[in-house]
Phi, psi and omega in degrees: 000137183292150183299323183294329180289317178302314183290329173295319176298317180299315184294318177301314183297317176296324174295318182294318179297320183294316178302317182294316178296315177302317182295319178299316179299316177299324180291318177296323179297317178298319184293323183287333186255349182229026182294131179274109183282327177198178177305336185237009183228130177231164175264134181272169176297333176276007178068026171266154174280127176257112185258120175276123183252137178259166179297330183296337179300328180305334191252013183234148174120173188288345184255008183299134177272118177245123178201198183293335179261346184231094181284167177287131171269152185303322183287347183271346182287130180292135179270357184258029181289133181242149170275113187291336180291329177273356174232066190294343177292345177267352179271095184230118176086011178201159179253174180238136179300315182203188187273011181256000187291124178230147179216156170299136179298336185293334182257000186291318183294308179295332177294313182296320177299319177293323176298319180292326176296319180294323178296320174302332176269011179081011180251120190213012184258054183265150173211139175272121182265333179200150180223235180291137173235141174275171185297329181295317180293317180295325177294322178290321174299314178298322178294316182285322188261334181092170181290341180280346181236349183211158178257157180295162180301137181094344181244013176254143174297339176295339176283352187270318183106358183254358182243150179208151176262117182256130179239177176241145178281353186261317183195181179296148184300333181282356176234343187284149174303328182293320176295317180294319181296318182292322178300322180277329197239344186303327183295336177298340188243009176092012182248152177230151171283110191289321189235077183292164186292324189265011185234019185296331180294333180270315181284333185078006182239137178299161181304130178226093182293353183259342190269113178240152182226137177273127175235347177085160177275149004267007185303312182302316181292324179294315180298322180291315180302317185267000181057048182248139166287172178297320175306311183293320184289323175291323173300316182296316178297319179296323180288320183282329185073304182224131173225153175237131182224152178249119180237120179050044173083002184242142182266130178240139170244132183233131180226145174263133182230108172300144182251126171243189189297324182235055181280142173225154173227155178245138176227141179300144180288340182273007184232143173282154181209161180223139178248140171212137170285166177254004179070020178224298188207007184199182185232136180258122180254129176243120177267122181265158174300000000 
């Protein structure tokens, strides 16, 4: 083979390899910026997660507001509700009023952790008197008890799966050590006293020292520190738009995001996050340390 033919073949081969390498590099760049993380999450060029929010997200999560003006939406009802009587291995540090007590599985662990902490403090006579109720049960309760003691079906937190009535086997909760302990410490574990004595004008519900609701950390501690009901806290977040708070030495970033037809939010890929609707018009994003 003549030398000029040999060098021509080498040049062609080198050019082809260069083209292939450039194409592969371009493919990798596209993969890094447009990776589909899930049906609703994509990666942005800045490597933030871009989350596409639908209107249904407004009605789901630990912070949804349920009251006389804001009913439970079907998509907001927790689907992981368990009958605790049928899962006795989960009943630790507390009793059950009867065999119908049900709770969302998502709050059983923090509730059990809270009960163990109370026991270490010598407070151990807890009983769950009521948990999740379906609409039929809530409707019957409303019919039997009336509007002064119950809410219509679909307007009670008990229809959600995140609320429970906690009692004491020793005395009424407004006098029992169990009630006092929960009032002081429940927020440490993500729970709030939902209907405080001095907030009836805001909640629209009479004082219920037994009714606790799971909202999760750090929200429960912020609400306790600022003496806010869930109604007041959600209004505060909507007004502030973004807040940064330090809880137990850890920094949390919380933002309110109004939801329109094609809403998206961005969260850093190096941060854990939680989404919750407010059951009205927006979604709360919580960035964890």
